[in-house]
C-alpha positions in Angstrom: 74.9 9.3 131.0 76.8 6.5 129.3 78.8 4.1 131.6 82.6 4.1 131.2 83.7 0.9 129.5 86.3 -1.1 131.5 88.1 -2.1 128.3 90.9 0.5 128.0 91.4 -0.6 124.3 88.1 1.1 123.5 88.6 4.8 123.0 86.4 7.0 125.2 86.0 9.5 122.4 86.9 9.4 118.7 86.3 11.9 115.9 86.9 10.7 112.4 87.2 12.9 109.4 85.5 16.0 110.9 85.0 18.8 108.4 83.3 22.1 109.1 82.9 25.0 106.7 82.0 28.6 107.3 81.5 31.2 104.5 84.9 31.5 102.9 86.6 29.4 105.6 87.4 25.7 105.9 87.7 25.6 109.7 88.1 21.8 110.0 89.6 19.7 107.2 89.2 16.0 107.8 90.2 16.2 111.5 90.6 12.9 113.4 91.2 12.5 117.1 91.1 9.6 119.5 91.2 10.0 123.3 91.7 7.0 125.6 90.0 6.3 128.9 92.2 7.5 131.8 94.1 9.9 129.5 94.8 13.6 129.6 95.1 14.5 126.0 96.4 18.0 125.0 95.1 19.8 121.8 97.6 22.3 120.7 97.6 25.0 118.0 97.7 28.7 117.3 94.6 30.8 117.4 92.6 29.9 114.2 94.1 26.3 114.0 90.6 24.8 114.5 90.8 23.8 118.2 87.7 25.8 119.2 85.7 24.6 116.2 86.5 21.0 117.0 85.6 21.4 120.7 82.3 23.1 119.7 81.4 20.2 117.4 82.1 17.6 120.1 80.2 19.7 122.7 77.1 20.1 120.5 77.5 23.8 119.8 78.1 23.2 116.1 77.1 20.4 113.7 79.8 19.0 111.4 79.4 19.1 107.6 81.2 15.7 107.4 82.6 13.2 109.8 81.7 10.8 112.6 81.8 11.0 116.4 82.1 7.9 118.5 81.8 7.4 122.3 83.0 4.1 123.7 83.3 2.8 120.1 79.7 3.6 119.2 78.7 6.3 116.7 76.6 9.1 118.2 74.6 12.0 117.0 75.2 15.0 119.4 73.3 17.9 117.8 73.1 20.2 120.8 74.7 20.9 124.2 72.0 19.1 126.2 72.5 15.9 124.3 76.3 16.2 124.8 75.8 16.4 128.6 73.4 13.4 128.5 76.1 11.4 126.7 78.7 12.3 129.4 80.6 15.1 127.6 81.2 18.2 129.8 83.0 21.3 128.4 84.5 24.2 130.3 85.1 27.1 128.0 87.7 29.9 128.5 84.8 32.4 128.1 82.8 31.6 131.2 79.0 30.9 131.0 78.1 31.5 134.6 75.2 33.9 135.3 76.5 36.7 137.6 73.2 37.5 139.2 72.7 34.0 140.5 74.3 32.3 143.4 77.1 29.7 143.2 74.6 27.0 144.1 72.0 28.2 141.5 74.7 28.2 138.8 76.0 24.7 139.6 72.5 23.3 139.8 71.2 25.2 136.7 69.3 22.8 134.4 69.3 20.0 136.9 67.8 21.6 140.0 66.8 19.0 142.6 63.1 19.1 143.6 61.1 17.8 146.5 57.3 17.4 146.3 57.4 19.5 143.1 59.3 22.4 144.7 62.9 23.5 144.4 64.9 21.7 147.1 67.2 24.5 148.2 69.0 22.4 150.8 69.8 19.7 148.2 70.9 22.3 145.7 73.3 23.8 148.3 74.6 20.4 149.2 75.3 19.7 145.5 77.2 23.0 145.3 79.3 22.2 148.4 80.1 18.7 147.2 81.2 20.0 143.7 83.3 22.8 145.2 84.9 20.4 147.7 86.4 18.4 144.9 88.4 21.4 144.0 89.3 22.3 147.6 87.1 25.4 147.5 85.1 26.7 150.5 83.0 29.4 148.7 79.6 29.7 150.4 76.8 28.3 148.2 74.8 31.5 148.7 77.5 33.8 147.2 76.5 35.7 144.1 78.8 34.7 141.2 79.2 38.4 140.2 81.0 39.1 143.4 83.7 36.5 142.8 87.1 37.1 141.2 87.8 35.8 137.7 89.8 32.9 139.1 87.1 31.9 141.5 84.5 32.0 138.7 86.8 29.8 136.6 87.0 27.2 139.4 83.2 27.3 140.0 82.7 26.7 136.2 85.0 23.6 136.5 83.1 22.4 139.6 79.8 22.8 137.7 81.2 20.5 134.9 82.4 17.9 137.4 78.9 17.8 139.0 77.7 16.0 136.0 80.2 13.1 136.6 81.3 13.2 132.9 83.1 10.4 131.1 84.7 13.0 128.8 85.8 16.3 130.2 87.0 19.1 127.8 88.9 22.0 129.3 89.7 25.1 127.3 92.5 27.2 128.8 91.5 26.2 132.3 94.4 27.8 134.1 94.4 31.1 132.2 92.8 33.0 135.1 94.4 30.9 137.9 97.4 31.5 140.1 99.9 28.8 140.7 98.3 27.5 143.9 94.9 27.1 142.3 96.4 25.6 139.1 98.3 23.0 141.2 95.1 22.0 142.9 93.4 21.6 139.6 96.2 19.4 138.3 95.8 17.2 141.3 92.1 16.9 140.5 92.7 16.1 136.9 95.3 13.4 137.8 92.7 11.8 140.2 90.1 11.9 137.4 92.5 10.2 135.1 92.9 7.3 137.6 89.1 7.0 137.5 89.1 6.4 133.8 87.9 9.8 132.8 89.0 11.0 129.3 90.3 14.6 129.5 90.9 16.9 126.5 93.1 19.7 127.7 93.5 22.8 125.4 96.2 25.2 126.5 98.8 27.5 125.2 101.0 26.9 128.3 103.4 24.2 127.1 105.0 23.7 130.5 101.7 22.6 131.9 101.0 20.3 128.9 104.4 18.6 129.2 104.0 18.1 133.0 100.4 17.0 133.0 99.4 15.4 129.7 100.0 12.0 128.3 99.6 12.6 124.6 99.0 15.6 122.3 97.3 16.3 119.0 98.8 19.3 117.2 96.6 21.3 114.8 97.5 23.8 112.2 95.2 25.6 109.7 92.2 23.3 110.4 94.2 20.1 110.1 95.9 17.6 112.4 99.7 17.8 112.1 100.5 15.0 114.4 99.3 13.0 117.4 102.1 11.9 119.7 103.1 10.6 123.1 104.7 13.5 125.0 107.5 11.6 126.6 110.8 13.3 125.6 109.2 16.3 124.1 110.3 19.9 124.9 108.6 23.2 124.7 110.7 24.1 121.7 109.8 21.0 119.8 106.1 21.4 120.6 106.2 25.0 119.4 108.0 24.0 116.2 105.3 21.4 115.5 102.6 24.0 116.1 103.9 26.8 114.0 105.7 24.7 111.4 109.3 25.8 112.0 111.7 27.0 114.6 110.8 29.6 117.1 112.7 32.3 118.8 112.5 32.8 122.5 111.5 36.4 123.2 113.6 38.4 125.6 112.8 42.1 126.1 115.4 44.8 125.5 117.2 45.3 128.8 117.3 49.0 129.4 117.9 51.1 132.4 115.1 53.5 133.4 115.5 57.0 132.1 115.4 58.4 135.7 112.2 60.4 134.9 109.6 59.1 137.2 106.2 58.7 135.7 104.4 57.2 138.8 105.2 57.1 142.5 102.9 55.1 144.7 103.5 55.5 148.5 102.2 53.3 151.3 99.1 52.2 149.5 96.5 50.1 151.3 93.2 48.6 150.3 91.2 46.4 152.7 93.4 43.4 153.7 94.6 42.8 150.1 97.2 45.6 149.9 99.3 46.7 152.8 101.8 49.5 152.9 102.8 49.0 149.3 105.2 51.5 147.6 106.5 51.5 144.1 107.8 53.7 141.3 107.9 53.3 137.5 109.9 55.3 135.2 109.7 56.3 131.6 111.1 53.6 129.3 110.7 50.9 131.9 108.7 47.6 132.0 107.9 46.9 135.7 106.4 43.5 136.3 104.4 42.8 139.5 104.1 39.1 140.4 102.9 36.8 143.1 100.4 34.1 143.9 96.8 34.7 143.2 95.4 37.2 145.8 98.8 38.4 146.9 97.8 42.0 146.1 99.4 42.7 142.7 96.0 42.8 140.8 94.6 45.3 143.3 97.6 47.6 143.0 97.2 47.6 139.3 93.5 48.5 139.6 94.4 51.3 142.1 96.9 52.7 139.6 94.3 52.4 136.8 91.6 54.1 138.8 89.4 51.0 139.1 89.9 50.8 142.9 90.3 53.7 145.4 93.1 53.3 147.8 92.1 53.5 151.4 95.4 54.9 152.4 98.6 56.2 150.7 99.4 58.6 147.9 99.8 58.6 144.1 102.0 61.0 142.3 102.0 61.2 138.5 104.8 63.1 136.8 105.6 64.8 140.1 102.1 65.9 141.1 99.7 64.4 143.5 96.7 62.8 141.9 93.4 61.5 143.2 91.7 59.1 140.8 88.0 58.9 141.0 87.6 56.1 138.4 89.1 54.8 135.2 87.9 57.9 133.3 89.9 60.2 135.5 92.9 57.9 135.1 92.6 58.0 131.3 92.4 61.8 131.6 95.7 61.9 133.3 97.4 59.6 130.8 96.9 56.2 132.5 95.2 53.2 130.9 94.2 49.9 132.5 93.9 46.7 130.5 92.5 44.0 132.8 92.6 40.2 132.6 88.9 40.1 131.5 89.0 41.4 127.9 85.4 40.4 127.2 83.8 42.2 130.1 86.2 45.0 130.8 88.1 45.7 127.5 86.5 45.3 124.1 83.2 46.7 123.0 82.2 43.4 121.4 79.5 44.5 119.0 81.5 47.4 117.6 84.0 47.3 114.8 87.7 47.0 115.1 88.0 50.6 114.0 85.5 51.9 116.5 87.2 50.0 119.4 90.6 51.5 118.5 89.4 55.0 117.7 86.8 55.8 120.4 89.0 57.1 123.3 90.9 59.5 121.0 87.8 60.6 119.0 88.1 64.3 120.2 91.5 64.6 118.5 89.8 64.1 115.1 86.7 66.3 115.4 85.9 69.0 112.9 84.1 71.6 114.8 82.1 70.5 117.8 80.1 67.7 116.2 81.6 66.1 113.2 84.5 63.6 113.0 87.1 63.8 110.3 86.5 60.3 108.9 89.5 60.2 106.6 91.8 61.2 109.5 90.2 58.5 111.6 90.8 55.9 108.9 94.4 56.9 108.6 94.9 56.8 112.4 93.3 53.4 112.7 95.3 52.1 109.8 98.5 53.3 111.3 97.7 51.7 114.7 96.7 48.4 113.2 99.9 48.2 111.2 102.1 49.3 114.1 100.6 46.7 116.5 100.2 43.9 114.0 96.4 43.5 114.4 95.1 40.9 111.9 91.5 41.3 110.7 89.7 41.0 107.4 88.7 44.7 107.5 88.5 47.6 109.9 84.7 47.1 109.9 85.0 43.5 111.3 83.3 43.2 114.7 86.1 42.9 117.3 84.4 40.0 119.0 85.2 37.8 115.9 89.0 38.4 116.3 91.2 36.0 118.1 92.2 36.8 121.7 95.6 37.8 120.7 94.4 40.3 118.1 91.8 41.7 120.5 94.6 42.4 123.0 96.8 44.0 120.4 93.8 46.2 119.4 93.3 47.3 123.0 97.0 48.2 123.3 96.7 50.1 119.9 93.7 51.9 121.2 95.5 53.5 124.1 98.7 54.2 122.2 96.5 56.1 119.7 95.2 58.1 122.7 98.8 59.0 123.6 98.7 57.2 126.9 101.8 57.7 129.1 101.4 54.8 131.5 100.2 51.4 130.4 98.9 49.1 133.2 98.2 45.5 132.0 96.9 42.6 134.1 97.8 39.2 132.5 98.1 40.6 129.0 98.7 37.2 127.3 95.8 35.4 129.0 94.4 32.8 126.6 96.6 33.7 123.6 98.8 31.4 121.6 102.6 31.3 121.7 102.9 33.4 118.5 100.5 36.1 119.6 102.2 36.1 123.0 105.6 36.8 121.5 104.0 39.5 119.4 102.4 41.2 122.4 105.8 41.1 124.2 107.4 42.8 121.3 104.7 45.5 121.3 105.1 46.2 125.0 108.9 46.3 124.6 108.5 48.8 121.7 106.2 51.0 123.9 108.9 51.1 126.6 111.5 51.8 123.9 109.4 54.8 122.8 109.5 56.2 126.3 106.2 54.9 127.7 106.0 53.5 131.2 104.6 50.0 131.4 103.4 48.0 134.4 102.5 44.4 133.8 100.9 42.0 136.3 101.7 38.3 135.6 102.0 35.1 137.6 103.6 33.3 134.6 107.2 33.1 135.8 108.8 32.6 132.3 106.8 35.6 131.1 108.0 37.7 134.0 111.6 36.9 133.3 111.2 37.4 129.6 109.5 40.8 129.8 110.7 42.7 132.9 113.3 45.3 133.4 112.4 45.2 137.1 110.3 42.8 139.1 108.4 43.4 142.3 107.2 40.3 144.2 104.0 40.4 146.2 103.1 38.1 149.1 100.0 38.5 151.3 99.4 42.0 150.3 103.0 43.3 150.7 105.9 43.8 148.4 108.5 41.3 149.7 111.2 41.5 147.1 112.6 43.6 144.3 114.8 42.0 141.7 115.8 41.9 138.0 115.9 39.1 135.5 119.7 39.1 135.5 119.7 38.5 139.2 117.3 35.6 139.5 115.9 32.5 137.8 112.7 30.6 137.6 113.5 28.5 140.7 114.4 31.5 142.9 111.4 33.6 141.7 109.1 30.7 142.4 110.4 30.6 146.0 110.0 34.3 146.4 106.3 34.3 145.3 105.8 31.5 147.9 107.0 33.9 150.6 110.6 32.5 151.0 113.2 35.1 151.8 
């Protein structure tokens, strides 16, 4: 790995005139970026702006058609991911690369396993894992299988794995998307410490509050080009948004409506292990109920219980006035409940199928002709209507859904369950990893669902999102519901205190 130069006038990383073309798409158009030693440098842009392509070039995943990359002032040829790591470039992607069947230690040591007398040194590998995790304040046993960890824990293990290489350039793609506030704050402490050590950090995020509090400078991209690179002192979220989208932006606030009084769901005294304790809630037709709290406070588990993914160990569920026992997500769907989790890739989309298939599959029986055949024209009309209604952008209905942006994937999933005439929508972190434009669009779609008489339950730890979206808010702390409030009766500061357990 290259040593870090002591001369701070030499940029740690420069890209000059990067150009990358795909069939029919100019993904990068003469992009230039310079990141200093000891700097946290944000890269900002809507989905499709070119951020991911640029990261993939620097990380060795893609080769540029034109342009130069310099490390410490010297031109380098990267070519592949192994070479990038050798040069001191570590990248943590939003879509995690950990192998679920391996342990934490095996994942962190993968590709650089310590050996002794020709054999794998298990003790050294575990020590490597413990040391890497300790930098993030984690105490996950090295022998834990990654597949048993939560999404947030896997994200932190991925970051620990990157830091184990002692990189001179660290690239983070939406690193807090799966984290609660406590974990995010710990990560920020680590990044500030790395900055003092001279590490150059590229920070890609759609969370402007984080960027303004954490980052020194920002490069804004739009349509494959750099719009501006600027010091962030004095910038606001509104100004950053305007630079990103090329004009002013409206702040979304959901329609404030009183519930219709018709209860769709009643949950009484639910319990699950130590994560949910004596939790009761209701949600009515035409209402957006938001569950919030620190990571692990119980709100995710409640959502999964309602969506049939977890079986409550105690308590009762009533749907439209009748007791129900959900044996799994399929039985929840059969009763008119859908669950959209925070892991679209693993638990939402069918990545190799088309956009049309992803939207149409759950409601296929509605368009059968006889017992075998599907009415294809009727299916095309249904999909077209859903795509238009929910603003899904794709080249064609036949496009594989994996090629769509995160925001369009999420809108397609919402469209899927609307087409299936779902009565109760349960969504965990529905705007995870999507840009500000797609986020506002998702808010509008959820607001429209409630306006059409659907019941909507959203889990979110993003306080501005909670206040923008909710009709009613339930705050979780250590497995219990500790407060109920409404946006008109609270603000960001008060809500932050509530999620911390203050009364």
